[in-house]
C-alpha positions in Angstrom: 21.2 26.9 -0.1 24.4 24.9 -0.6 24.5 21.6 1.1 27.3 21.0 3.6 28.8 17.5 3.4 29.4 15.5 6.5 32.8 13.8 7.0 32.8 10.2 6.0 35.2 8.1 8.1 36.5 4.6 7.8 34.1 2.2 9.5 36.8 0.2 11.1 38.6 3.2 12.5 35.3 4.7 13.6 34.5 1.5 15.5 37.9 1.5 17.2 37.4 5.2 18.1 34.0 4.5 19.5 35.5 1.9 21.7 38.1 4.2 23.1 35.8 7.2 23.7 32.8 5.2 25.0 34.4 3.2 27.8 37.3 3.4 30.2 38.9 1.0 32.7 39.3 2.2 36.3 42.0 1.2 38.7 40.1 -1.9 39.7 39.7 -3.1 36.1 36.0 -2.2 36.0 34.6 -0.6 32.8 33.1 2.8 33.3 31.4 5.3 31.0 33.1 8.5 29.8 31.4 11.9 29.7 31.0 12.2 25.9 30.1 8.9 24.3 29.8 8.7 20.5 26.2 8.5 19.1 24.4 5.3 19.8 21.8 3.9 17.5 18.8 3.0 19.7 16.8 -0.1 19.0 13.4 -0.1 20.4 12.9 -3.0 22.9 10.7 -5.5 21.1 7.2 -5.8 22.4 5.2 -9.0 22.5 4.8 -8.9 18.7 4.3 -11.6 16.0 6.9 -9.7 13.9 10.6 -10.5 14.2 13.2 -8.5 12.3 17.0 -8.3 12.2 19.4 -5.9 10.4 22.5 -3.8 10.7 22.7 0.0 10.2 24.6 0.6 7.0 24.3 4.4 6.7 26.2 7.1 8.8 24.5 8.2 12.0 23.7 11.7 10.8 22.9 10.8 7.2 19.8 11.9 5.5 19.6 8.4 3.9 18.7 5.2 5.7 20.4 1.9 4.9 19.9 -1.4 6.7 22.1 -4.3 5.7 21.4 -8.0 6.2 17.7 -7.3 6.8 15.4 -10.3 7.5 11.7 -10.3 8.6 9.3 -13.0 9.8 5.7 -13.0 10.9 4.3 -15.6 13.2 7.5 -17.6 12.6 7.0 -17.5 8.8 9.9 -16.0 6.9 8.8 -13.1 4.7 12.1 -11.4 3.8 15.5 -13.0 3.9 19.0 -11.4 4.1 18.3 -8.4 1.9 19.2 -4.7 1.8 16.9 -1.8 2.8 18.0 1.5 1.2 15.9 4.7 1.2 17.5 7.9 -0.1 16.6 11.4 0.7 14.2 13.1 -1.8 13.1 9.8 -3.3 9.5 8.5 -3.4 9.3 4.7 -3.3 6.3 2.8 -4.5 6.3 -0.5 -2.6 4.6 -3.3 -4.4 4.2 -7.1 -4.0 1.6 -9.8 -3.7 -1.0 -9.8 -0.9 0.6 -11.4 2.1 4.2 -10.9 0.9 5.0 -8.7 3.9 4.6 -5.1 2.7 2.6 -3.9 5.7 4.8 -5.9 8.1 7.9 -4.2 6.7 6.4 -0.7 7.2 5.4 -1.6 10.8 8.9 -2.9 11.5 10.4 0.4 10.4 7.8 2.4 12.4 8.4 0.4 15.5 12.2 0.7 15.0 12.7 -3.0 15.4 16.0 -2.6 13.5 18.7 -0.1 14.4 17.7 3.4 13.2 19.3 6.7 14.4 17.3 8.4 17.1 17.0 11.7 15.2 15.6 9.9 12.1 11.9 10.6 12.5 9.5 8.1 11.0 5.7 8.6 10.7 3.5 5.6 9.9 -0.1 6.2 9.0 -1.9 3.2 10.4 -4.9 4.4 12.3 -7.4 7.2 12.5 -7.0 10.0 15.1 -8.7 9.5 18.4 -12.3 10.7 18.8 -12.0 13.6 21.2 -13.1 17.2 21.9 -10.2 18.5 19.8 -11.1 20.0 16.5 -9.8 18.6 13.2 -7.4 21.5 12.9 -6.2 21.2 16.5 -5.6 17.4 16.0 -3.3 18.2 13.1 -1.2 20.9 14.8 -1.4 19.6 18.4 2.3 18.6 18.5 3.6 21.9 17.1 5.0 23.3 20.3 6.7 20.1 21.5 8.1 19.4 18.0 9.6 23.0 18.0 11.3 22.4 21.4 12.7 19.1 20.3 14.2 20.6 17.2 15.7 23.5 19.1 17.4 21.0 21.5 18.7 19.1 18.5 20.2 22.3 17.0 22.1 22.8 20.3 23.4 19.2 20.2 24.4 19.4 16.5 26.1 22.8 16.8 28.0 21.6 19.8 29.8 18.8 17.9 32.2 19.0 15.0 30.4 16.4 12.9 26.9 17.7 13.7 27.8 21.3 12.8 28.9 20.2 9.3 26.1 17.8 8.7 23.1 18.0 6.3 21.0 17.1 9.3 21.6 20.6 10.8 20.2 22.2 7.6 17.2 19.9 7.7 16.4 20.9 11.3 16.6 24.6 10.5 14.3 24.1 7.6 11.8 22.1 9.8 11.9 24.9 12.4 11.0 27.5 9.7 8.0 25.3 8.7 6.8 25.2 12.3 6.6 29.0 12.6 3.0 29.6 13.8 1.9 31.6 10.8 3.5 29.2 8.3 2.3 26.1 10.1 -1.3 27.2 10.5 -1.6 28.1 6.8 -0.1 24.8 5.8 -2.3 22.8 8.1 -5.4 24.5 6.7 -4.3 24.0 3.1 -3.7 20.2 3.7 -7.1 19.8 5.4 -8.9 21.7 2.6 -7.2 19.5 0.0 -8.5 16.4 1.8 -12.1 17.7 1.7 -12.4 19.7 5.0 -14.1 23.1 4.6 -13.6 25.8 7.3 -16.6 24.6 9.2 -15.4 21.0 9.2 -11.9 22.1 10.3 -13.4 23.5 13.5 -15.6 20.5 14.1 -14.7 18.1 17.0 -13.0 14.9 15.9 -15.5 12.8 18.0 -18.2 14.1 15.6 -16.6 12.6 12.5 -16.9 9.1 11.2 -14.0 6.7 11.2 -13.3 7.4 7.6 -13.1 11.1 8.1 -10.9 10.7 11.2 -8.6 8.7 9.0 -8.4 11.7 6.7 -7.4 13.8 9.7 -4.7 11.3 10.5 -3.5 11.6 6.9 -3.5 15.4 7.2 -1.4 15.1 10.4 1.1 12.8 8.7 1.5 15.2 5.8 1.8 18.2 8.2 4.5 16.5 10.4 6.9 16.1 7.4 9.1 13.4 9.1 12.4 12.1 7.6 10.5 9.1 6.4 6.8 9.0 5.7 5.2 5.5 5.5 1.8 5.4 3.8 -0.1 2.1 3.5 -3.0 2.5 1.0 -3.5 6.2 1.8 -6.3 6.6 -0.8 -8.6 4.0 0.8 -10.8 6.5 2.6 -10.7 9.2 -0.1 -13.0 10.2 -2.9 -11.7 10.8 -6.4 -11.3 14.6 -5.8 -9.1 14.1 -2.7 -7.1 11.4 -4.5 -6.2 13.9 -7.2 -5.2 16.5 -4.6 -3.1 13.9 -2.7 -1.4 12.8 -5.9 -0.4 16.4 -6.7 0.8 17.0 -3.2 2.9 13.8 -2.9 4.6 14.2 -6.3 6.4 17.2 -4.8 7.3 15.5 -1.5 10.9 16.3 -0.8 11.9 13.9 1.9 11.6 10.1 2.0 8.2 8.6 1.1 7.4 4.9 1.1 4.0 4.2 -0.4 2.0 1.1 -0.6 -0.8 1.6 -3.2 -2.9 -0.6 -5.4 -3.4 2.2 -7.9 -1.0 2.1 -10.9 -2.2 5.5 -11.9 -1.2 6.9 -8.5 2.1 5.1 -8.5 2.9 6.4 -12.0 2.3 10.0 -11.1 3.9 10.1 -7.6 6.9 7.7 -7.5 10.5 8.2 -8.5 11.4 4.6 -7.6 9.7 1.2 -7.3 10.6 -1.3 -4.5 9.4 -4.8 -5.5 9.0 -7.5 -2.9 9.2 -10.9 -4.5 10.5 -14.3 -3.4 11.5 -12.9 0.0 13.9 -10.4 -1.6 13.7 -6.6 -2.3 14.6 -5.3 -5.8 14.9 -1.6 -6.5 13.9 0.0 -9.8 14.4 3.6 -10.9 11.4 5.4 -12.3 7.6 5.0 -11.9 5.4 2.0 -12.2 5.4 1.9 -16.1 9.2 2.2 -16.1 9.3 -0.7 -13.6 7.2 -2.9 -15.8 9.3 -2.2 -18.9 12.6 -2.6 -17.0 11.5 -5.8 -15.4 10.4 -7.3 -18.7 13.8 -6.4 -20.3 15.6 -7.9 -17.3 13.6 -11.1 -17.3 14.1 -11.4 -21.1 17.9 -11.1 -20.7 17.8 -13.5 -17.7 16.0 -16.1 -19.8 18.4 -15.7 -22.7 21.3 -16.3 -20.2 19.4 -19.2 -18.6 18.8 -20.9 -22.0 22.4 -20.4 -23.1 23.7 -21.9 -19.9 21.3 -24.9 -20.2 22.4 -25.5 -23.8 26.1 -25.4 -22.7 25.4 -27.8 -19.8 23.5 -30.2 -22.0 26.2 -30.1 -24.7 29.0 -30.7 -22.1 27.1 -33.5 -20.3 26.4 -35.2 -23.6 30.1 -35.0 -24.6 31.2 -36.4 -21.2 28.7 -39.3 -21.4 29.9 -40.2 -25.0 33.7 -39.7 -24.7 34.5 -39.9 -21.0 35.7 -43.4 -21.4 37.1 -43.1 -24.9 40.6 -42.5 -26.2 43.1 -40.7 -24.0 42.7 -37.4 -26.0 38.9 -37.5 -25.9 38.9 -38.5 -22.2 41.1 -35.5 -21.4 38.7 -33.2 -23.3 35.8 -34.8 -21.4 37.6 -34.1 -18.1 38.2 -30.5 -19.1 34.5 -30.1 -19.8 33.7 -31.6 -16.4 35.9 -29.0 -14.7 34.3 -26.2 -16.7 30.8 -27.5 -15.7 31.9 -27.7 -12.1 33.1 -24.1 -12.2 29.9 -22.9 -13.7 27.8 -24.6 -11.0 30.1 -23.3 -8.2 29.9 -19.7 -9.6 26.1 -20.0 -9.6 23.8 -20.7 -12.5 21.2 -18.3 -13.7 17.7 -19.0 -12.3 14.8 -19.6 -14.7 12.3 -16.8 -14.7 9.1 -17.7 -12.9 6.2 -15.4 -13.3 4.1 -14.3 -10.3 1.2 -16.6 -9.6 -1.6 -15.2 -11.6 -5.2 -15.2 -10.3 -8.3 -15.9 -12.2 -11.5 -14.6 -10.5 -14.8 -15.9 -11.7 -18.4 -14.9 -11.2 -20.8 -17.6 -12.3 -23.2 -17.3 -15.2 -26.3 -15.7 -13.7 -28.7 -16.4 -16.5 -31.1 -13.8 -17.9 -33.7 -11.6 -16.4 -36.0 -9.4 -18.5 -35.4 -5.7 -18.0 -36.0 -3.6 -16.0 -34.4 -5.5 -13.1 -34.0 -2.4 -10.8 -35.8 0.9 -11.2 -35.9 4.2 -9.2 -39.1 6.2 -9.6 -39.2 9.7 -8.1 -36.9 8.5 -5.3 -35.9 11.0 -2.6 -33.9 10.2 0.5 -32.3 11.9 3.4 -31.0 10.8 6.8 -32.8 13.9 8.2 -35.8 15.7 6.7 -33.9 19.1 6.6 -30.9 17.7 4.6 -32.1 15.4 1.7 -29.3 13.6 -0.1 -31.4 12.9 -3.2 -34.5 14.3 -4.8 -36.7 12.7 -7.5 -34.2 10.2 -8.9 -35.4 8.5 -12.1 -33.2 5.7 -13.6 -32.9 2.0 -14.2 -30.2 -0.7 -13.9 -30.2 -3.8 -16.0 -28.0 -6.9 -16.4 -26.0 -5.2 -19.1 -25.3 -2.1 -17.0 -21.7 -1.2 -16.2 -21.9 1.9 -14.1 -19.3 3.8 -11.9 -20.6 6.2 -9.4 -18.4 9.2 -8.7 -18.6 12.4 -6.7 -17.3 13.9 -3.4 -17.5 12.1 -0.1 -20.9 12.8 1.6 -22.7 13.1 -1.7 -24.4 9.7 -1.2 -22.7 7.2 -3.4 -22.7 4.4 -0.8 -26.2 5.5 0.2 -27.4 5.0 -3.4 -26.1 1.4 -3.2 -27.9 0.8 0.1 -31.1 2.0 -1.6 -30.5 -0.4 -4.5 -30.0 -3.4 -2.2 -32.8 -2.5 0.2 -30.7 -1.8 3.2 -32.5 1.5 3.6 -35.9 2.6 2.1 -36.6 5.9 0.3 -38.3 8.7 2.2 -40.3 9.3 -1.0 -40.8 7.4 -4.3 -40.2 3.7 -5.0 -37.2 1.4 -5.7 -38.6 -1.6 -7.5 -36.6 -4.9 -8.0 -37.3 -7.9 -10.2 -38.8 -10.7 -8.0 -35.9 -13.1 -9.0 -33.1 -10.5 -8.8 -30.1 -11.6 -6.6 -27.8 -8.8 -5.6 -24.2 -9.3 -4.5 -23.2 -6.4 -2.4 -19.5 -5.8 -1.5 -18.8 -3.0 0.9 -15.8 -2.0 3.0 -17.2 -3.4 6.3 -17.8 -7.0 5.1 -14.4 -8.1 6.4 -15.4 -6.9 9.9 -18.2 -9.5 9.8 -15.8 -12.4 9.2 -15.3 -14.9 12.1 -11.6 -14.4 12.7 -11.2 -17.6 14.6 -12.4 -19.7 11.7 -10.3 -20.6 8.7 -11.6 -19.5 5.2 -12.7 -23.1 4.6 -14.5 -23.4 7.9 -16.2 -20.0 7.3 -17.5 -20.9 3.9 -18.8 -24.3 5.1 -20.6 -22.5 8.0 -22.1 -19.9 5.6 -23.2 -22.5 3.0 -23.9 -25.7 4.9 -24.5 -29.0 3.0 -21.7 -28.4 0.4 -18.8 -30.9 0.2 -15.4 -29.8 1.5 -13.7 -30.2 -1.8 -16.3 -28.1 -3.5 -15.7 -25.3 -1.0 -12.0 -25.7 -1.5 -12.3 -25.1 -5.2 -14.6 -22.1 -4.6 -12.1 -20.4 -2.3 -9.2 -21.4 -4.6 -10.7 -19.3 -7.4 -9.9 -16.3 -5.3 -6.2 -17.0 -4.8 -6.5 -18.8 -1.4 -5.0 -22.2 -1.7 -3.1 -24.8 0.3 -2.4 -23.9 3.9 -4.0 -20.5 3.5 -7.4 -22.1 3.3 -7.0 -23.7 6.8 -5.2 -20.9 8.6 -7.4 -18.8 11.1 -8.6 -15.7 9.2 -7.1 -13.5 11.9 -3.6 -14.5 10.6 -4.4 -13.5 7.0 -3.4 -10.1 5.5 -6.2 -7.6 4.9 -6.0 -8.4 1.2 -6.4 -12.1 1.8 -9.4 -11.4 4.0 -10.9 -9.4 1.2 -10.5 -12.5 -1.1 -12.4 -14.6 1.4 -15.3 -12.0 1.1 -15.2 -12.2 -2.7 -15.3 -16.0 -2.6 -18.4 -15.7 -0.2 -20.0 -13.1 -2.5 -19.4 -15.1 -5.8 -20.8 -18.3 -4.3 -24.2 -16.7 -4.0 -24.3 -16.4 -7.8 -25.7 -12.9 -8.0 -27.3 -11.2 -11.0 -26.1 -7.7 -10.1 -22.8 -6.8 -8.4 -22.8 -3.7 -6.2 -19.2 -3.0 -5.4 -18.3 -0.3 -2.9 -14.5 0.3 -2.8 -13.7 -3.3 -3.7 -9.9 -2.6 -4.3 -9.1 -1.6 -0.7 -6.2 -3.9 0.4 -6.0 -5.8 -2.9 -2.7 -6.0 -4.7 -2.3 -4.9 -8.3 -2.5 -8.5 -9.7 -5.7 -9.2 -7.8 -7.3 -6.0 -9.0 -6.5 -7.0 -12.6 -8.1 -10.4 -11.9 -11.2 -8.7 -10.5 -11.5 -6.4 -13.5 -11.3 -9.4 -15.9 -13.9 -11.3 -13.9 -16.2 -8.3 -14.0 -15.8 -7.9 -17.8 -16.5 -11.6 -18.3 -19.6 -11.5 -16.0 -22.9 -11.6 -17.8 -24.8 -9.7 -15.1 -24.9 -6.1 -14.2 -22.5 -4.0 -12.1 -22.6 -0.7 -10.2 -19.2 0.4 -8.8 -18.0 2.9 -6.3 -14.2 3.3 -6.4 -11.4 5.7 -5.9 -9.2 3.7 -8.4 -9.3 5.5 -11.7 -7.6 2.6 -13.5 -10.2 0.0 -12.3 -13.1 2.4 -13.4 -11.4 2.8 -16.7 -11.2 -1.0 -17.1 -14.7 -2.0 -16.3 -17.2 1.0 -16.5 -19.1 1.9 -19.6 -21.1 4.7 -17.9 -20.0 7.4 -15.4 -22.7 8.8 -13.1 -21.9 11.8 -11.0 -23.6 11.9 -7.6 -23.8 15.5 -6.5 -26.2 18.3 -5.7 -29.0 15.8 -4.7 -29.0 14.3 -8.2 -27.4 11.5 -10.3 -26.1 12.9 -13.6 -24.4 11.0 -16.4 -20.9 12.2 -17.3 -20.4 12.5 -21.0 -16.7 11.8 -21.1 -14.3 9.1 -19.9 -13.1 8.7 -16.3 -9.7 10.0 -17.2 -11.3 13.1 -18.6 -13.2 13.4 -15.3 -9.9 13.1 -13.4 -8.4 15.9 -15.6 -11.4 18.1 -14.8 -10.9 17.5 -11.1 -7.2 18.3 -11.4 -7.8 21.6 -13.2 -10.5 22.5 -10.6 -8.1 21.8 -7.8 -5.2 23.7 -9.3 -7.5 26.7 -9.9 -8.5 26.7 -6.2 -5.0 26.5 -4.9 -3.4 29.1 -7.2 
């Protein structure tokens, strides 16, 4: 379908026109409203929120794109983003990256709450919590707003058709397309396909949401977000509650997303396969790059290389001029005039603005202490069976061992028992049959997704560590926390003021201080930025103990795992290929089922 183009008018003339059409002065000199005011850009009244944001709408009211000029953002009075430009174009998929605590989640929340001027028709959906536990089925929760959404869109059609600008806008075509997607037959089929892709079979789709765990209700929320198809979809770590199979499906789905997608993800693999653009938050500024994550890395390296060449050239010129001025500024008249000329040139360079020296992002170095040696076997499963109910065993007759040189990744669908297997290893649960035997001196460090919930949010990281490990000197604990990227004021801030990624680092510092022989890591990358994940991978590779990993991050698995074990069909089976070959197998399987 050809795309109609909206009329673009001069902003100054439009502003004057708005003033004339919106207000009128009566005989008493009082200002009164007229019948047909021009569109206003609503700004949601600010709630009692720690986030404060300012900005000016830079795009046309009915534009498919969203541009906010002079955007600034602060959190708890701390400036995160300063006087920068937000620009999101229709059909583009933005990977939003930056260090933990830089302000990525705060920016998404600011857009979702409409704390800057955003046109009323511009629908934004922010996936930030699971669906409520209720008597509605998973399917009903996804499509529950279908009727109301259709009515709202029909009203918008009437408004747009009734105005000259609206009838010629791309927005009208978008509304018609949205109405087509909301036809009951089309909508039901699409909702079922999305839920199936995220791991819900027919029986699960008809199961009440209150009967699902929080992780599965988060999947339902994700299904709803994808089904709604807003102008702008904001996803903050959407793969955190998914298994590898669902991650592959979501990757394939989002790479064909045709509206505006803003995605925060710690998975380079995911960013590479989904994104058309990268938005980088660094030093309180936003920089836009065309292409996926690999293109961003290459472009940024080239940009920084050219910046350093320019910086070095300028510094050489400045040094040369300053030396000349110092030597000949008080010499003969001719030399003095030349020195004065160089002073003027130097002043012009400084007034114009000198090139900044490239400063690399602060790199982290995680460290797990040398754990010493324990003779194998350190952990053995002998004819182990387990089930939460006798009629539904998760595992039958498991036979394997884990030693201090093991580097194992557990993969398989959600519900197959990967986290359960780690619980059996650590002793949090006991087998219904068989034996799990541990070396008498074995110390296990178990990282799981709910550890951050156990943090005392009113304490600072330093206070928390001192409380957990009494008798250690404050400076010793400072160094222990500092190894995990928490330094300076961050060590003494209440944990409740830290980002989710920073809270995870507190947990890693706590875990490493125990000096374990064996690391059991259950989704350790949730909420970590890319740099922190690389630091974690390096620490694991330098660790002289054992590791068993559950993760949906293909790249991390590829970095640290030497063995892939598939948990499925009540068994644990070694996979003979690489993790990327396993991913390709899942992708082919998924495509076969959907075609």
